[in-house]
C-alpha positions as CSV (number, residue, x, y, z in Angstrom):
1,M,-12.2,0.2,-36.2
2,P,-8.6,1.1,-35.4
3,Q,-6.1,-1.7,-35.9
4,S,-3.6,-0.4,-33.3
5,R,-4.6,-0.9,-29.7
6,K,-1.8,1.4,-28.5
7,R,-3.6,4.5,-29.8
8,H,-4.9,6.9,-27.2
9,G,-8.4,6.9,-28.7
10,H,-8.8,3.2,-28.4
11,H,-10.9,2.0,-25.4
12,E,-8.5,-0.7,-24.5
13,Y,-5.4,1.6,-24.4
14,R,-3.5,1.3,-21.1
15,K,-0.5,3.4,-20.3
16,P,2.4,1.2,-19.2
17,S,3.4,1.8,-15.6
18,D,7.0,2.7,-14.7
19,I,6.8,0.4,-11.7
20,P,6.2,-3.4,-12.3
21,G,3.1,-4.9,-10.8
22,K,5.1,-7.2,-8.5
23,Q,7.0,-4.3,-7.1
24,R,3.9,-2.3,-6.5
25,T,2.3,-5.0,-4.3
26,K,5.5,-5.5,-2.4
27,G,5.5,-1.7,-1.6
28,R,2.1,-1.9,-0.1
29,A,2.9,-5.0,1.9
30,T,6.2,-3.6,3.1
31,W,4.7,-0.4,4.4
32,A,1.8,-2.2,6.0
33,I,4.1,-4.6,7.9
34,L,6.4,-1.8,8.9
35,F,3.6,0.4,10.3
36,G,1.9,-2.6,11.8
37,V,5.0,-3.5,13.8
38,F,5.4,0.2,14.8
39,G,1.8,0.3,15.9
40,L,2.4,-2.9,18.0
41,L,5.4,-1.4,19.7
42,V,3.6,1.9,20.4
43,G,0.7,-0.1,21.9
44,F,3.1,-2.2,23.9
45,F,4.9,0.7,25.4
46,A,1.8,2.7,26.0
47,A,-0.4,0.0,27.6
48,G,1.8,-2.9,28.5
49,D,0.1,-6.4,28.3
50,N,-3.3,-5.1,27.4
51,Y,-4.0,-7.3,24.3
52,I,-6.9,-5.2,23.1
53,V,-4.7,-2.1,22.8
54,L,-2.0,-4.2,21.1
55,A,-4.4,-5.5,18.5
56,V,-6.0,-2.1,17.9
57,G,-2.5,-0.5,17.5
58,T,-1.4,-3.2,15.1
59,L,-4.5,-3.0,13.1
60,L,-4.4,0.8,12.8
61,G,-0.7,0.8,11.9
62,T,-1.3,-1.8,9.2
63,I,-4.2,0.2,7.7
64,I,-2.2,3.4,7.7
65,G,0.8,1.7,6.2
66,Y,-1.2,0.1,3.5
67,M,-2.8,3.5,2.6
68,I,0.6,5.2,2.6
69,G,2.1,2.5,0.3
70,R,-0.8,2.7,-2.1
71,N,-0.6,6.5,-2.2
72,M,3.2,6.3,-2.9
73,E,2.6,3.8,-5.7
74,K,-0.1,5.9,-7.3
75,E,2.1,9.0,-7.2
76,A,5.1,7.1,-8.6
77,S,3.1,5.9,-11.6
78,H,2.3,9.5,-12.7
């Protein structure tokens, strides 16, 4: 059994990330909030006071922002 856990062949080896974990979660949240607000504004200007359209626009914007933030973090770690 190898004594060093930093060896590539060891099953518990994990490559350290260039971006700290706290910053990664902030990136996802930041993009989700940014796109959520953008989706809310687009829904407001497109449909006015229709609350269903506002909710759907905000939800779609938040999901898209989260996916973009997650993809950016994944690409930055490589």
